[in-house]
C-alpha positions as CSV (number, residue, x, y, z in Angstrom):
1,M,-146.6,191.7,-3.7
2,T,-145.0,192.9,-6.9
3,D,-141.4,192.4,-7.9
4,R,-140.7,196.1,-7.4
5,E,-142.2,196.0,-3.9
6,L,-140.1,193.0,-3.0
7,E,-137.0,194.7,-4.4
8,L,-137.7,197.9,-2.4
9,A,-138.3,195.9,0.8
10,E,-135.0,194.0,0.3
11,L,-133.2,197.3,-0.2
12,L,-134.7,198.8,2.9
13,I,-133.8,195.8,5.0
14,D,-130.3,195.8,3.7
15,Q,-129.9,199.5,4.5
16,L,-131.4,199.2,8.0
17,T,-130.0,196.0,9.2
18,G,-127.3,194.6,6.9
19,V,-129.1,191.3,7.0
20,D,-128.9,189.1,3.9
21,I,-132.4,187.6,3.5
22,T,-131.5,185.4,0.5
23,G,-130.5,182.6,2.9
24,L,-133.7,182.7,4.9
25,H,-136.3,179.9,4.4
26,D,-140.0,180.2,5.1
27,D,-140.8,177.0,6.9
28,Y,-144.5,177.7,7.1
29,A,-144.8,178.2,3.3
30,A,-142.8,175.0,2.7
31,A,-145.1,173.0,5.1
32,L,-148.2,174.5,3.5
33,E,-147.0,173.6,0.0
34,Q,-146.2,170.1,1.2
35,L,-149.7,169.8,2.8
36,V,-151.5,171.0,-0.4
37,A,-149.4,168.6,-2.6
38,A,-150.2,165.7,-0.3
39,K,-153.9,166.5,-0.3
40,M,-154.0,166.8,-4.1
41,T,-152.4,163.4,-4.6
42,G,-154.4,161.8,-1.8
43,A,-151.2,160.8,0.1
44,G,-151.3,160.4,3.8
45,L,-150.1,163.2,6.0
46,E,-147.4,163.1,8.6
47,E,-148.3,163.7,12.2
48,P,-147.0,167.1,13.4
49,A,-144.1,167.1,15.8
50,E,-144.7,167.8,19.5
51,P,-145.0,171.6,20.0
52,V,-142.0,173.3,21.4
53,P,-142.6,175.0,24.8
54,A,-143.1,178.8,24.5
55,V,-140.1,181.0,25.4
56,D,-140.7,183.5,28.2
57,L,-140.0,186.6,26.1
58,M,-139.8,189.0,29.1
59,A,-137.2,186.8,30.8
60,A,-135.2,186.6,27.6
61,L,-135.4,190.4,27.1
62,E,-134.3,191.0,30.7
63,A,-131.4,188.6,30.3
64,S,-130.3,190.3,27.1
65,I,-130.5,193.7,28.8
66,Q,-128.5,192.5,31.7
67,A,-125.9,190.9,29.5
68,A,-125.6,194.1,27.4
69,S,-125.1,196.3,30.4
70,K,-122.2,194.2,31.8
71,P,-118.8,195.7,30.8
C-alpha cells in the first residue's frame, strides 16, 4: 500500500465514521514481528495463551437490536 492510498483510506474512514485510527494497534502484526525476531536470534518462543471462546455473533446482534429498539 502506498502512502497516498493509506492517506486516502484514513480520510475516507474519518469522513464515514469519525473514528480516529491513530490509536489502534495491530496485535497480529506485533506478534508476527516478535516471532520473526525470536526465530532470527534463535531465542525460545513463548507458548500461546489459551484461546478465548468464540462469541455467538447472532446472539450479540439480536441483543444489540433489542437494546436499540427499547425507548
